[in-house]
MIDRENRO-364879 format. One record per residue (C-alpha): residue in one letter; x, y negated, z negated. Coordinates in Angstrom, 3 decimals, decimal comma. Example, Ala and Ser with C-alpha at 12.3 -4.5 7.8 and 13.67 -1.06 7.14 Angstrom:
residues 2
   aa         xx         yy         zz
    A     12,300      4,500     -7,800
    S     13,670      1,060     -7,140
end
This chain:
residues 395
   aa         xx         yy         zz
    M    349,888   -203,227   -320,583
    Q    352,221   -204,346   -317,931
    V    351,161   -203,061   -314,403
    L    354,111   -202,277   -312,127
    G    354,401   -204,155   -308,900
    L    353,934   -202,086   -305,622
    S    357,486   -202,688   -304,629
    S    358,875   -200,954   -307,769
    I    357,242   -197,624   -307,452
    N    356,781   -194,825   -305,108
    L    353,113   -194,184   -304,330
    P    352,189   -190,449   -304,434
    R    351,022   -188,703   -301,365
    T    348,567   -185,729   -301,489
    G    347,262   -183,953   -298,479
    T    345,819   -186,309   -295,942
    G    344,981   -188,886   -298,550
    L    347,038   -191,935   -299,349
    Y    346,953   -193,767   -302,593
    E    346,886   -197,525   -303,508
    L    347,570   -199,054   -306,854
    H    344,578   -201,219   -308,017
    A    344,515   -204,134   -310,331
    C    343,456   -201,876   -313,159
    G    346,593   -199,851   -312,790
    I    344,827   -196,714   -311,539
    F    345,767   -194,906   -308,306
    R    342,745   -194,389   -305,962
    R    342,641   -192,583   -302,662
    R    342,723   -195,014   -299,798
    M    340,003   -194,315   -297,339
    K    341,305   -193,309   -294,026
    K    340,451   -195,652   -291,286
    V    338,845   -194,488   -288,004
    L    338,342   -196,631   -284,972
    V    335,360   -195,668   -282,730
    I    335,449   -197,107   -279,028
    D    332,253   -196,550   -277,196
    D    330,289   -198,877   -274,948
    T    326,844   -197,280   -276,027
    E    325,907   -199,099   -279,247
    D    323,734   -196,140   -280,451
    V    326,510   -193,623   -280,277
    R    328,951   -195,993   -281,699
    S    326,771   -196,713   -284,694
    I    325,805   -192,978   -285,390
    I    329,613   -192,015   -285,387
    T    330,709   -194,908   -287,577
    E    327,785   -194,430   -290,052
    S    328,330   -190,616   -290,095
    L    332,060   -191,146   -291,049
    I    331,238   -193,841   -293,628
    L    328,806   -191,444   -295,403
    S    331,669   -188,863   -295,398
    G    334,140   -191,209   -297,130
    F    336,061   -192,855   -294,229
    E    336,424   -196,607   -293,458
    A    334,981   -196,566   -289,912
    F    334,654   -199,463   -287,544
    G    333,675   -199,749   -283,902
    A    334,621   -201,540   -280,532
    E    332,310   -201,824   -277,560
    D    335,030   -201,351   -274,957
    G    338,646   -200,491   -274,478
    E    339,995   -204,142   -274,421
    V    338,353   -204,765   -277,721
    G    339,524   -201,459   -279,047
    I    343,109   -201,992   -278,187
    K    343,095   -205,449   -279,855
    L    341,349   -203,808   -283,117
    A    343,895   -200,996   -283,083
    R    346,785   -203,399   -283,256
    E    345,294   -205,586   -285,773
    R    343,975   -202,928   -288,264
    V    346,223   -199,954   -287,217
    P    343,683   -196,968   -287,882
    D    344,588   -193,539   -288,994
    L    342,610   -192,111   -286,027
    I    340,926   -193,345   -282,927
    I    337,803   -191,787   -281,237
    C    337,295   -193,142   -277,731
    D    334,662   -192,466   -274,994
    I    335,987   -191,840   -271,509
    N    333,580   -193,453   -269,295
    M    333,441   -197,186   -270,222
    P    333,293   -200,351   -268,091
    R    336,145   -202,826   -267,965
    L    338,812   -200,334   -269,347
    D    337,963   -196,649   -269,269
    G    339,264   -194,164   -271,894
    Y    342,151   -193,099   -269,812
    A    343,449   -196,662   -269,380
    T    342,735   -197,453   -273,109
    L    344,892   -194,310   -274,137
    T    347,623   -195,392   -271,814
    A    347,911   -198,833   -273,175
    M    347,869   -197,448   -276,752
    R    350,752   -195,116   -276,042
    R    352,792   -197,856   -274,557
    D    352,475   -200,034   -277,706
    E    354,855   -199,414   -280,516
    T    352,202   -200,181   -283,182
    T    349,586   -197,695   -281,853
    A    351,757   -195,132   -280,013
    T    351,492   -192,444   -282,681
    I    347,954   -192,756   -283,800
    P    346,049   -189,537   -283,202
    F    343,492   -190,023   -280,312
    I    340,347   -188,021   -279,740
    F    338,353   -188,378   -276,554
    L    334,571   -188,243   -276,460
    T    333,394   -186,439   -273,302
    G    330,212   -185,162   -271,611
    A    329,930   -181,485   -270,883
    S    330,325   -182,249   -267,166
    D    333,702   -184,107   -267,947
    K    335,506   -181,059   -269,462
    L    337,383   -180,406   -266,206
    N    338,906   -183,998   -266,518
    M    340,239   -183,357   -270,038
    R    343,564   -182,060   -268,792
    R    344,338   -185,615   -267,518
    G    343,540   -186,912   -271,060
    M    345,818   -184,519   -272,644
    E    348,623   -185,245   -270,108
    L    348,264   -188,955   -271,044
    G    348,684   -188,114   -274,699
    A    345,321   -187,426   -276,153
    D    345,301   -185,010   -279,139
    D    341,782   -183,589   -278,910
    Y    338,398   -184,071   -277,521
    I    334,711   -183,913   -278,797
    T    332,056   -182,846   -276,300
    K    328,643   -184,734   -276,394
    P    326,286   -183,879   -277,830
    F    327,732   -182,936   -281,114
    T    326,658   -182,323   -284,679
    H    327,783   -184,159   -287,802
    Q    329,785   -180,982   -288,896
    E    331,552   -180,729   -285,536
    L    332,602   -184,423   -285,760
    L    333,985   -184,159   -289,270
    A    335,687   -180,882   -288,420
    A    337,582   -182,434   -285,430
    V    338,407   -185,613   -287,439
    N    339,579   -183,707   -290,498
    A    341,564   -181,278   -288,478
    R    343,338   -184,007   -286,560
    L    344,134   -185,971   -289,816
    E    345,447   -182,897   -291,441
    K    347,748   -182,102   -288,529
    Q    349,035   -185,703   -288,533
    A    349,601   -185,458   -292,222
    E    351,535   -182,171   -291,913
    I    353,805   -183,832   -289,312
    Q    354,323   -186,674   -291,577
    R    355,168   -184,354   -294,442
    H    357,625   -182,559   -292,305
    A    359,176   -185,793   -291,219
    D    359,397   -186,953   -294,782
    R    360,999   -183,829   -295,799
    K    363,571   -183,957   -292,980
    L    364,270   -187,738   -293,754
    N    364,861   -186,907   -297,407
    E    367,270   -184,209   -296,498
    I    369,114   -186,472   -294,248
    R    369,162   -189,111   -296,946
    G    370,502   -186,595   -299,510
    N    373,385   -185,440   -297,105
    I    374,295   -189,103   -296,404
    T    374,221   -189,929   -300,076
    L    376,502   -186,927   -300,920
    A    378,861   -186,981   -297,917
    L    379,267   -190,567   -296,576
    P    380,771   -192,293   -299,657
    H    383,226   -189,480   -300,148
    E    384,280   -189,461   -296,528
    L    384,703   -193,190   -296,380
    R    386,444   -193,454   -299,837
    T    388,859   -190,548   -299,433
    P    390,876   -191,777   -296,377
    L    390,558   -195,439   -297,483
    N    391,993   -194,613   -300,989
    G    394,871   -192,861   -299,319
    I    395,581   -195,757   -297,122
    M    395,492   -198,322   -299,920
    G    397,367   -196,164   -302,384
    L    400,307   -195,315   -300,185
    A    400,493   -198,895   -298,856
    Q    400,744   -200,181   -302,298
    I    403,676   -197,800   -303,109
    L    405,443   -198,874   -300,017
    M    404,972   -202,520   -300,865
    E    406,223   -202,018   -304,450
    D    409,103   -199,322   -304,000
    H    410,277   -199,790   -300,338
    A    413,591   -201,206   -301,331
    S    414,545   -198,143   -303,416
    M    412,936   -195,523   -301,340
    P    414,973   -193,332   -299,029
    P    414,098   -193,633   -295,268
    E    412,650   -190,198   -295,004
    E    410,165   -190,882   -297,923
    V    409,027   -194,217   -296,311
    L    408,410   -192,203   -292,989
    E    406,517   -189,570   -294,931
    N    404,293   -192,143   -296,516
    A    403,765   -193,920   -293,156
    R    402,706   -190,478   -291,746
    Y    400,113   -189,924   -294,406
    I    398,739   -193,556   -293,892
    L    398,382   -192,743   -290,278
    E    396,544   -189,490   -290,768
    S    394,222   -191,133   -293,230
    A    393,543   -194,159   -290,748
    L    392,898   -191,521   -288,013
    R    390,395   -189,704   -290,138
    L    388,557   -192,882   -290,810
    H    388,762   -193,884   -287,374
    Q    387,106   -190,667   -286,127
    L    384,287   -191,076   -288,674
    I    383,517   -194,602   -287,600
    E    383,874   -193,494   -283,819
    N    381,342   -190,699   -284,405
    F    378,809   -192,928   -285,994
    L    379,152   -195,392   -282,951
    V    378,980   -192,519   -280,426
    Y    375,947   -190,997   -282,008
    S    374,193   -194,364   -282,108
    Q    374,897   -194,771   -278,422
    I    373,726   -191,195   -277,625
    E    370,334   -191,662   -279,431
    L    369,782   -195,027   -277,692
    I    370,178   -193,335   -274,288
    A    368,018   -190,442   -275,357
    S    365,198   -192,793   -276,761
    E    365,006   -194,447   -273,237
    S    364,616   -190,937   -271,674
    K    367,732   -191,580   -269,584
    K    370,499   -189,117   -268,496
    I    374,143   -189,869   -268,372
    E    374,640   -190,840   -264,729
    I    377,625   -189,967   -262,714
    P    379,028   -193,050   -260,777
    A    379,323   -192,546   -257,051
    D    382,995   -193,262   -256,894
    A    383,631   -190,919   -259,852
    K    386,643   -188,638   -259,297
    P    386,686   -184,988   -260,446
    V    388,399   -184,111   -263,593
    A    390,994   -181,375   -263,409
    V    390,076   -179,306   -266,718
    Q    393,291   -177,311   -266,746
    E    395,154   -180,649   -267,143
    V    392,984   -182,214   -269,865
    L    391,614   -179,556   -272,161
    P    394,794   -177,668   -273,256
    E    396,458   -180,855   -274,490
    L    393,297   -182,005   -276,301
    A    392,826   -178,648   -278,079
    Q    396,473   -178,336   -279,076
    S    396,482   -181,872   -280,547
    T    393,447   -180,806   -282,597
    A    395,012   -177,579   -283,720
    A    398,052   -179,547   -284,754
    K    396,073   -181,857   -286,987
    Y    395,163   -178,760   -288,962
    K    398,725   -177,359   -288,689
    R    397,390   -174,346   -286,904
    D    398,865   -174,369   -283,549
    S    399,447   -170,595   -283,499
    D    395,807   -169,885   -284,268
    L    394,737   -171,590   -280,994
    K    394,015   -169,322   -278,037
    L    393,292   -170,894   -274,767
    E    391,606   -169,322   -271,625
    I    391,220   -172,236   -269,247
    E    390,636   -171,585   -265,580
    A    391,611   -174,206   -262,978
    A    388,605   -176,183   -262,028
    D    387,650   -179,787   -260,930
    V    384,297   -181,014   -262,307
    L    382,453   -184,290   -261,932
    I    381,807   -184,931   -265,460
    P    382,674   -188,139   -267,124
    P    386,110   -187,487   -268,692
    E    385,302   -189,169   -271,859
    N    382,140   -187,083   -272,344
    L    384,145   -183,788   -271,584
    M    386,902   -184,736   -274,038
    K    384,567   -185,735   -276,665
    I    382,577   -182,474   -276,287
    T    385,745   -180,379   -276,388
    E    387,285   -182,123   -279,118
    E    384,260   -181,868   -281,530
    L    383,788   -178,110   -280,784
    V    387,420   -177,274   -281,486
    D    387,576   -179,587   -284,437
    N    384,542   -177,852   -285,999
    A    385,867   -174,466   -285,270
    F    389,118   -175,211   -287,219
    K    387,334   -177,084   -289,957
    F    385,103   -174,125   -290,804
    S    387,666   -171,247   -290,531
    K    390,806   -170,331   -292,448
    A    394,360   -170,634   -291,317
    G    395,571   -167,367   -289,670
    K    392,164   -166,734   -287,988
    P    392,087   -167,361   -284,276
    V    390,132   -170,184   -282,589
    R    389,423   -169,248   -278,882
    L    388,577   -171,939   -276,243
    V    387,391   -170,637   -272,924
    A    386,532   -172,856   -269,979
    R    385,600   -171,700   -266,555
    I    383,384   -171,954   -263,551
    A    380,600   -169,346   -263,307
    E    377,609   -169,019   -261,210
    G    378,067   -172,599   -260,020
    Q    378,103   -173,930   -263,521
    F    380,980   -175,219   -265,665
    Q    381,095   -173,096   -268,992
    I    382,854   -173,976   -272,206
    A    382,827   -171,568   -275,129
    V    384,610   -172,127   -278,472
    Q    384,751   -169,162   -280,856
    D    386,007   -168,873   -284,493
    Q    386,032   -166,364   -287,180
    G    384,899   -168,646   -290,008
    R    382,148   -168,464   -292,554
    G    379,404   -168,736   -289,921
    M    375,690   -169,953   -290,199
    T    372,394   -168,415   -290,739
    P    369,502   -168,755   -288,238
    E    367,818   -171,327   -290,562
    Q    371,079   -173,493   -290,593
    I    371,434   -173,274   -286,817
    A    367,675   -174,542   -286,538
    K    368,559   -177,463   -288,845
    I    371,491   -178,840   -287,115
    G    371,200   -182,502   -286,819
    P    372,704   -185,886   -287,847
    H    374,383   -185,871   -291,191
    M    373,485   -182,181   -291,789
    Q    376,094   -180,294   -293,830
    F    375,527   -176,793   -295,289
    D    376,769   -175,471   -298,578
    R    378,723   -178,637   -299,289
    A    378,517   -178,047   -303,011
    T    380,269   -174,635   -302,473
    Y    382,800   -175,632   -299,831
    E    385,160   -178,585   -299,511
    Q    384,264   -180,303   -296,260
    Q    385,410   -183,232   -294,142
    G    383,283   -185,259   -291,764
    A    379,868   -186,722   -291,795
    G    378,054   -183,826   -290,236
    L    377,891   -185,549   -286,767
    G    380,213   -183,272   -284,603
    L    377,825   -180,673   -283,499
    I    374,745   -182,923   -283,022
    I    377,022   -185,172   -280,918
    T    378,074   -182,194   -278,720
    K    374,561   -181,048   -278,454
    R    373,119   -184,406   -277,378
    L    375,815   -185,111   -274,906
    T    375,362   -181,779   -273,349
    E    371,665   -182,254   -272,909
    L    372,123   -185,844   -271,554
    L    374,554   -184,393   -268,898
    G    371,749   -181,857   -267,962
    G    373,500   -178,911   -269,706
    R    372,515   -176,180   -272,050
    F    373,730   -175,791   -275,679
    E    373,808   -172,400   -277,429
    I    375,000   -171,136   -280,770
    E    375,550   -167,596   -281,837
    S    376,580   -167,082   -285,464
    L    376,632   -164,543   -288,296
    P    377,422   -165,461   -291,950
    G    380,763   -164,269   -292,764
    S    381,693   -163,327   -289,236
    G    382,163   -166,526   -287,339
    T    380,498   -168,827   -284,786
    T    380,515   -169,136   -280,984
    V    379,182   -172,274   -279,301
    R    378,563   -172,026   -275,658
    L    377,807   -175,001   -273,234
    T    376,838   -174,716   -269,617
    L    377,119   -177,944   -267,562
    P    376,082   -178,756   -264,025
    V    379,173   -179,047   -261,661
    R    378,261   -182,336   -259,856
    G    379,205   -182,830   -256,318
    Q    379,738   -179,218   -255,501
end
């Protein structure tokens, strides 16, 4: 019987247990690895032996420096660490673990004496997940270990579900969104090349216009991918979008109407656009303000029908710059609002959609990086209102 290679199959995952395929072709539960860091050999041995008897792969380290080295080499599923140790105490050990990409997300449990309980807040602030107070029983140890591993497994299951959902949306939407405008460009260009000599000028112009529209659609798709990547990079480094010292205020009444009208014209719905834009000068990077507005207005037109109004309101209120975009489209459920993220599209099998599901998440992330607040109110069948509140810098 041929045994499949590990690279050719998906290993099953059940509960907190992971599975490995052995040479005999049978899946066996992989023992969870637990690293115990304690400078007292007797305590370290008792914990590791207790865990081994309970089905774990446990190994120890006599201090924080050795523990960090072992954690990097063997990447345990859980770390149990004493607080009071020579050379490198538990706090410094945890801090080093959280700064290392290899060990940053490993669940971490502190061992503490009863008199150290008041100091546990410091450990939690540094990123510890739990603590065990000495002395403890075998049952208390196992309860803490299993609880932390199960919580980590649930986090992983949730992340896997979300990743699979994103993958499904990308698989469904992205090829269509790339191919549709590209096919239009290639097909019409081919027609122009073959028949331009016999085509009347107005037909040549019409084909050129369709080529431009398809190219602009493709350009926006690519631009949104690049913008979203840049936004996530800034967010991952815990940065905010800084306003340069020499930045000049943006007159919103001069920028937003033209941008909104251009978006409405793209959908051939000029008469549906309703503007309520008060005169205001705000210190917000103009490219960010324009991107936010463009995506909100585009989203409102995309998910509402011709003849239904799309309202853009911009004003200064209570020292904050507020933007609201309201449509009377199909709306969203609370569950859909909670799931807004990259490449998320809802009911695509029912409704024809354009785009890659990046517009709202780009708007949300930009608003947050500018120090603002992003809110959505929506009812299925009644429409959606997106409200942004941004700080007015320099006032």
